[in-house]
N, C-alpha and C positions, 0 to 999 in steps of 0.2 A: 560131915555131910556138906556138900556144896550146893547152895540154893540155885546157882546158875545152872548146874548140871541137872538138878531136879526140874527146873522150869523149862529146860531145853533151849530157851531163848531169853535173853535179857537185854533191855535197852535202858537208856536214861531219858529223863524228861528233857525238854528243849534247853533247860538251863544246865543240863549235865550233872545234876546233883542227886536226884532221887531215882533209885532203881525201880524199874517197872518189870515185874515178872509175868510172863505170859504162859498160861497153861492151856492145854486142850482137854485132856481127860485125866481126872483124878479117880483112878480105879485100878484094880488089879489087872495085870496084863493077861489077856486071854491067850490060850495056846496058839490060835491061828489068827492073831491080829494082823491086819493088812499094813498098819502103820504103827509098829511097836514104839517108835520114838516119840509118839504123841501121848504115851501113858506115863503117869506118875502115881506110884502106889500111895494110898491114903496115909500110911504110916510115915513115908518119906516126906510127904507134904506137911503133915502135922509136926514132925520133928523140926523141919526147916523153919516153919512159921514160929514155932516155940523159941528157937534160937534167936530169931530176929527180935522177938518181943523181950526176951531176957537181956538182950543187948541194949534195950531202951528204945528201940524203934517202934513206931506205931503205924498201923495200917491207915493209909490216906485214900481219899476219893481221888479218882483220876483228874477231876476238874480242879482239885486243890493244887496240882502240880503243873497243869497244862495251861490254865487260864489265869491271867493277872487278877488280883494280887496273888502271887504264889506263896504257898505255905513254906515257912522256913524250918519247920520242925524236922527232927531226925525221923525219917519214915521210909515207907515203901508202898508200892501199889501192886495189887494182885489183879490180873485180868484173866478171864476165861473165855476162850473162843469156842465157836461152833454150837453152843447151846445144848451140850449133852446133859442128860439128867444127872449123871454122876457129879458134874460140877455144881449143880444146884444143891444136891444132897450134901 
């Protein structure tokens, strides 16, 4: 499973060391979705984060990687756009 494909978009922090995965909707794809590329199935999301954790990476706060002093730990950042209820749940 490719986390970059699951997140649809990936970037790195300003130092170029920490992946920042940006999600829109963590939910099953509805049959008539206007923007299907914005959906990530809950199972895909869970498997991807599990693989990162098993690889020894930890979830970091965005401010840990964007504002000095930057965290040097092996980690990743998850962001959720648009404020959909599925992201909160």
